[in-house]
N, C-alpha and C positions, 0 to 999 in steps of 0.2 A: 399447516399447509398440506394439501394432498396433491399428488401428481397424477395426471391421466396417463394410463398405459397406452392409450390409442394415439393421442396427438402430442403428449408431452407437456401440455399446459398446466399451470399451477392453479389450484382451486382452494377456496377456504375450507377449514375444518368443518365437518358436518354436512358438506354438500353431498347430494345423492347422485348427481350426474354432472358431467363436465359442462362448464358454461360455454365452451367453444364448440365441441363436436357433439354434445348432448348424449354421449355414450353413458349408459347406466352401468354401474358395477365395475367400472374400469379405474376407479380412483384408489390409489394406494399411498402409503407413507413413503417419502423419498428414501432411497437407500443411503447409507452413510458414504460420504465422499472418501474415496481412497486416494492417498497421496502417491503420486507417481513422479518420477523424474522427468523433467522437460527434455524432450529430444527433438531435434530438428529433422523434419522430413521434407524431402523434395516433392513439391506438388507440380504435376505436369498438367497443363491446360491444353484443351483442344477446342476448335470451333464447332458449334452445333450445326448439323446439316440442315435443320429446320429454320432457326432464327438467326444463325450466324454469330451469336455471342459466345464469348469464352466460357467454358465450364470445366471443372476438374475432370481429368480423365479417369480417376479412380471410381467414380460413381457411374451408375448405369442409365440415368436419365438427366437431361439438361436441367440445370438449376433454375432457368428462366421460363422455359416453355414446357418442361416436363416431357419433351420428345425423347423416345428411346435412342440411345447411342449404340448403333449396331456393333461397332468394334468391341465394345465392352460386354454387351449382353451375349454375344456369340463366342467370346473368348478369342477373337481374332485380333492380334495386336498390330497387324499391318496397317499402313496408312492408305490403303486402297479402299475405294468405296465398294460396298457389296452389291452384286447385281440384283436387279429387281426381277422377281419371278411372277409371271402372270398365269393364273389358272384358267384354262379354257374348258368349258363343259359343253358337251353336245346335247342338243335338245331334239326330241322327237324324231 
């Protein structure tokens, strides 16, 4: 079994490109699985501003619609919405 470094899909041995993303040269043998102790982590969920569905706060894009979550991408942990900025350009 080969694993695609681009999308993470499994491919059969001898494949030249990934059957999912068609990336050539990205197939590698899987790394040995390291045993780690199970630890419980508290997962905080927030509602996406675009679709309204719950998504984990630790990631930077919504799991459902892939809309960027501004509080995570800008390092702002406050619960306030960020202001929209409009760029105005003068012509002629």
